C-alpha positions in Angstrom: -0.1 0.0 0.0 1.5 3.5 -0.9 2.0 6.2 1.6 -1.0 8.4 0.6 -3.4 5.5 0.6 -2.0 4.2 3.9 -2.3 7.7 5.6 -5.8 8.2 4.1 -7.2 5.0 5.5 -5.6 5.7 9.0 -7.8 8.8 9.9 -11.5 9.2 10.2 -13.4 10.7 7.1 -14.5 13.9 8.9 -13.1 16.4 6.5 -15.2 18.5 3.9 -15.5 16.5 0.5 -16.6 18.2 -2.6 -19.0 16.5 -5.0 -16.1 15.6 -7.2 -14.0 14.2 -4.3 -16.9 11.9 -3.4 -17.5 10.9 -7.0 -14.0 10.1 -7.5 -13.5 8.5 -4.1 -11.0 11.0 -3.1 -10.4 12.3 0.4 -10.6 16.0 1.1 -7.2 16.1 3.0 -5.2 16.0 -0.2 -4.5 18.9 -2.5 -5.8 18.1 -6.1 -3.1 16.6 -8.3 -1.1 15.4 -5.3 1.4 12.7 -6.2 4.2 10.9 -4.4 7.8 11.1 -5.7 10.5 8.4 -4.8 13.8 10.1 -4.2 16.1 8.5 -6.5 19.7 9.5 -5.1 21.5 12.1 -2.8 21.3 14.8 -5.6 17.4 14.3 -6.0 17.1 14.4 -2.1 19.2 17.8 -1.8 17.0 19.4 -4.6 13.7 18.5 -2.8 15.1 19.7 0.5 16.2 23.0 -1.2 12.6 23.3 -2.7 11.1 22.8 0.8 13.3 25.3 2.4 13.1 27.8 -0.3 9.3 27.7 -0.8 8.5 30.3 2.1 11.0 32.7 0.5 9.6 32.2 -2.9 5.9 32.8 -1.9 7.0 35.9 0.1 6.3 34.6 3.5 10.0 35.1 4.6 12.8 37.1 3.3 15.3 34.3 3.9 15.0 30.7 4.7 16.4 31.5 8.2 13.3 33.7 8.8 10.6 31.0 8.5 10.2 29.5 11.9 8.3 26.4 11.1 11.1 24.9 9.1 13.5 22.0 9.5 16.0 24.5 7.9 17.1 25.5 11.5 17.9 22.0 12.5 20.0 21.5 9.4 21.9 24.7 9.9 22.9 23.4 13.4 24.1 20.2 11.7 26.1 22.0 9.2 24.1 21.0 6.2 23.1 24.6 5.2 24.8 27.8 6.0 22.6 30.2 8.0 22.4 32.8 5.1 21.3 30.1 2.5 18.5 31.7 0.4 18.9 35.0 1.9 19.7 36.7 -1.4 18.7 36.5 -5.1 18.0 32.7 -5.7 16.8 33.2 -9.2 19.4 30.7 -10.5 18.9 28.1 -7.7 17.7 24.9 -9.2 15.2 23.4 -6.6 12.4 20.9 -6.8 11.4 18.7 -9.6 14.0 17.8 -12.4 12.7 17.7 -16.0 15.3 15.1 -16.8 
């Protein structure tokens, strides 16, 4: 059983479900077009972690990754994985998230 299906079956069905959700037997807890991705290697893992940590900056919720208090970024800075000033400047050339390979 995949992760999404296992999680969906583990919680009670109390969330709002649209007519489309019910018709398609979809739970209302998932964003439409949600999909799972299997991390393929260290490079893929790093790209996805970058994507996750850069998202609050990209969407204007923080000026830098370090400014978003709800992130694992802070723990990874303590472990030396990221420098504290990562994603604190123009990151227009940063390659994060899904690869189109």
